[in-house]
Steps between C-alpha positions, in 0.01 A plus 500: 500500500331529835686707758763304692658337195780592262714369216867425573761373257694189593836440330397149399119503468450851370197706614293334773210612715590563867357635822568859601798366701647330192400137574436312174147361447458135410220278375465121533345385173311173491718235334417145391742249652518125443231407749296813543526876527676743729498876514203732508204514269403858401332676788551222755780533758660169606789621716404485870634460853493121530838328524485205263669183621480247215552484123209552265594229249480745209821370339506127429638248583504625859170450684319748715537488879877484536615707798671823401847572648585722799142545617616674817635783280239495229309819419156560360432640155425851629817496708700478177254679271323781692174591325464856374194613697261769379352764727125500558464819290716368213333489160580293193642677198572341159674169544551570871217322683424391855433140609367375828697258716314235699532704823322789332810715450562667166801430277623679192504310172633582155327353198302298761813339649539562875818693585779424748846620598800276574704491817805433280487857367699714742566817301267707284510355148606150604332219299633196683169322565437399139572575136316567177716242322307178434641163614273316253345174604539277808598796716327625814222759501738793556410851611541759226568878531238712332601762246334788320432443131817576299496823300531339159330559166234241410658185362792479745562320830786450747650160583698478829821302434829423676674792332228760510148602409488404133277671245279265298196528281165410658534171308812419709736563211842636597578849383847599372701805402782531243820683596528672163153655517417846629173661603481664156640233269496120468808313377304172487368499142457262204662161585507590870119507499481131403566404865423823684153643491437863604245539778236703322318788662131547418374814329362643826829455688653815649841572642523526877792506743759240406282371215544660156421403142710439188346527155679232300300579186184694428228353721735249667587602858719311746507527879817650650588457868776707662638597162503148347252363243345169610494164323399139552714207380325250276738216598417513872383150587298588809310786652721758675805322356829682511657321205511813290749653742753240389526686168776766508356850526160389626379521860190429698336817634453554873297763675715439812821293522560262787716637787875486455663165582786467752823595323658159563220307333532369144272368227574154363372317196377148579339224295166642609565872461655792687524476879624728776827376650749595770843645437635152424229427243300260719124510444291685761174348619189632672301312759120479473265366765126509553311302765223260407263662746179677421677826581776429245772670703842557352785317671797633303599785734750459787238636742271212408532132592817337368367146537408468132830639372713281727300193406532571128870598488650260753237262646480720806878527548626859490860391428383306194304804379813710526687242296236438234357852486750758634403864528638753255749678723563873483856628504621709791521815289177447308200724564133468419427683168125550560197378695450191280855365545607524863775348718362343818647304793364148547548221750615211276358231731152644553454692174384806696619855468721623785685818582840587358644454849446125487847352450365187338280683251548469124491818293280399207332649194122521496245572226174653617612432860550127429848335488629365172697177465750297300477125434772264615441281191595774255864435408574727205380834365161461337382204708134520607483157662297630793226656294149390599610314815202436728125452458361545148827626354554719800180698472347423838807418710832512322763689312516635148779663304485880478421526131580836343248443221146394574458338158754232594377175658132575436502809719620323817608778736 
């Protein structure tokens, strides 16, 4: 790396590149939307000082030219996403290159993508501006944290999921371990091998760190990770499926588990899969919002405009929103378990964060610094009646159930 950068480990996103003060680095990849493209083409910065005032019409059926909300408070792209400038004497190295902005200043890029920090990130190691998890189709052109290549043997990859960074093959096949196996012996033999295929190691493979090898038979070697031989499941119906983990004794393999959930939360089985729920078993939902402007700003954070959320959840009426989509309240004795799940104080009428001294504030649970919600239309444990509420099944402006397995509902997050 050039001087001035480092790698930090986030409890949700794993290793990410950051500045020397710990601010995570983001890129804004070019993404095809319904009526055009947004983001940045390689080597070409598109985030500047102009304050945009109207929609871009990138997401049909809404036309371009509609006035954006709260223009008196609106910020420019660089106000929210400060560019990572390069000194005059800076030199490119490897994938770290330098691009020129239209005012002649120099900006760092990684793999040709211009780099930015996020004003949402307050502490070293925060990754609140974006995520490596894909929203898949009809979603805004989000900013994405950049990460160093994972230290894996050839043939493996990592898939970010709701419950951790899951190990897969480079063909997107889920990888599993068997509880009865050890690093030196495999209990999965004969009939077991009809459905479970050992992940073979090539002849040139060598042991390193957490990766070792098991010789199942002369000339047949199997990869072992953290003391467990690795397999794929032939009955998986989709790439990175987790169906094999439904078989007793078998588990998906994670390089890093997701942060611990609040102790009062539960997991509930629904007609569509496992969801996160509150202490009473009611499904928990996340709110997603992205503006249809050329800048593709997020609008899902309490520090951002609440116009979209209030319009979607209660036709602009805050009381209706509280009835239809109440916050997940935190108990008086509950404490935040980590940086991903935090308890914050929020003004229920404005949707903005306030201090704990505000007598009217709600004490609510947040995920990645965004409040989570219940749905007033869910009546019994396992209901997911609010799932996909909003534009395009909740992908641009709406709410989606907090699925605990990404292979449910086509990977909807």
